[in-house]
Every structure is written in structure tokens, then in C-alpha cells.
C-alpha positions, 0 to 999 in steps of 0.5 A: 510213924509208929502205930501208937503215934499214928493212933494218937494222930487219929484220935486228935483229928476232928473228923466230919461224921460219915453219915449226916451230922444231924444224926447225933451219936446218941442215935447210934447203937452197937451191933454184935454180929460175932459168932458169940451172939447167940441170937444169930444162931437161929438166924439164916445169916446167909440171907441178906433179907434175914440179916437186914430184918434182924438189924432193923429190929435191933435199931427199932428196939433201941430207938436208934437210927444207925447200928455200928461196930465190928472191928476185929469181930469174928463173924460167921456171915462169911461162911456162905461165900467161897471168896472167904473160905479156904481149905484149912480152918486157920486160913478162913477169913472171918475177922472183920477189919473195918467198922460197919455203919448199918442204915438204909440204902441211899444214905449219903456218905461224907468225907471225914478228912481232906484228901484225894481220890486214890482209887475206886472199883466195883468188887463184884465177888459174892460177899465182896464190897461191891462199889468201893472208894479209897481216899488218900490223906496226908496229915502232919506228914503222915500218909494214910488211906480210908476205904468206903465199901458197899456203895451204890453204883452211882457213887463210882460212876463219875470219879477221877483218880487224884481229884481232891475232896474236902472234909464234909463233902458228900462222896457217895451213897449206900447201895442195895443188896443187889449191888453191894455184895448181897448184904443188908445196906451198910458202909464198911469203913476202914483205915489203912496205913500202907495200901501196898499195891491195892487199887479200889480194893483192900482186904476187909476180913482177915484169917487168924494167921494174918490178923496181927499184921492187919491189926497194925496196918488197919487200926480201929476206926473208932479212934477217928470216929469217936463213936464209943 
């Protein structure tokens, strides 16, 4: 299936909201964490507490409950971690490949589409996903995967690979900065066409050299979620 036809498939699906459906789309607000947001220039983005304060203030100012965004956003918040930084600037991974939903820790996360548990893992590198779940979906003969990062430890404590999950089923809760890679609480949601040989993990941030590949392998999650 070509990228365009896969994107059309994603747009045609009626996905269950990742966060409780009682929160309407009107309660979501876009959040810009890119290097172009001048408000972040005076913020210590290496501090999860400072970033959390900025996000909660953004929610309050906009009378919103969930902040979202970040697909293909070039960010400076990864500069704090050697896990993302490379010797050459063009190899530095700072282009975000998923969509983030920023809301308090403990928030329940729901399965958007029928599928099964592909893999799970606690990715403990500083600035990494922390507890992560990957689901496998097969719809209209198209197999693809969805990744859920920055979860609570409890979310992966009793999982089994291959177990079926149903659309609308609670799959996880969000973790705190202590377990989620040291970020303000949020969900990293990513769609992956070809998981390659990854299990419980997949790159969520790209460098400039590889971004065209990842754009084709990880299409915009908003095609499925329809938040904008």
C-alpha cells in the first residue's frame, strides 16, 4: 500500500479517542514546543518542572484540558540528553515523529482501534520513552503499528505479547517525570507502517538526514485522530 493510500485509510477510520471521550475536541489546544517558539527562549527546557509549569499555564490561559501537537516539530528540549545528541549537527535527533498529548499523570489511555499487543518495554535512557507499549493492527489487509510512550510502570506490569485489545479498551495510564524519561506528563503517540525489528521501542525523534524515511514510515497521527 502506498503512503497516500495508507493515509486515506487512516483518515477513513473512526478511532476511539486516546483520552476519555468525555473530553471534547473543543477542550484541546495546540502547543508549540518548536525552536521557533520565542516564549521557550527564556525557559529552562531541560527542567521537566519548568516545562510542566509552562504547559499547565498554556492550558489555563486557553481554558483547555489537553495540549497537543508536535508532529515533525524541530525541538530544543532534547539537547539536554546525550541519547539524542551526536558529534555532527546533521546527526542530532531533534525532529519529533509522533503527536504528544499533554495532560496530568495517571490519565487513562484508551485503544483507538482493534489490535493486539505487539511488544512493550521500559526504555530507561534519560529523555527516552520510559514505559512503552506497541500495538499491532490489521485493517483492510494493511498491517501497521501504534506506539504509546511515557506511560506508568503499572501499564506494562501485566501485559502479554499477542493478547488482543479492543477499540475503546483502557490500555495504560500516563507516568510521572520519575518514570517517563523526565518529562512533564504526556502521551507520545506514533503510527508506524514498518516496525522493522524493533520491540517495545521505535525512534520517536529523527535527525535531518533520516527525516524523509521517517515521514513516509510514520505518517501524521492527526490523520487518524482528527484533532485539527
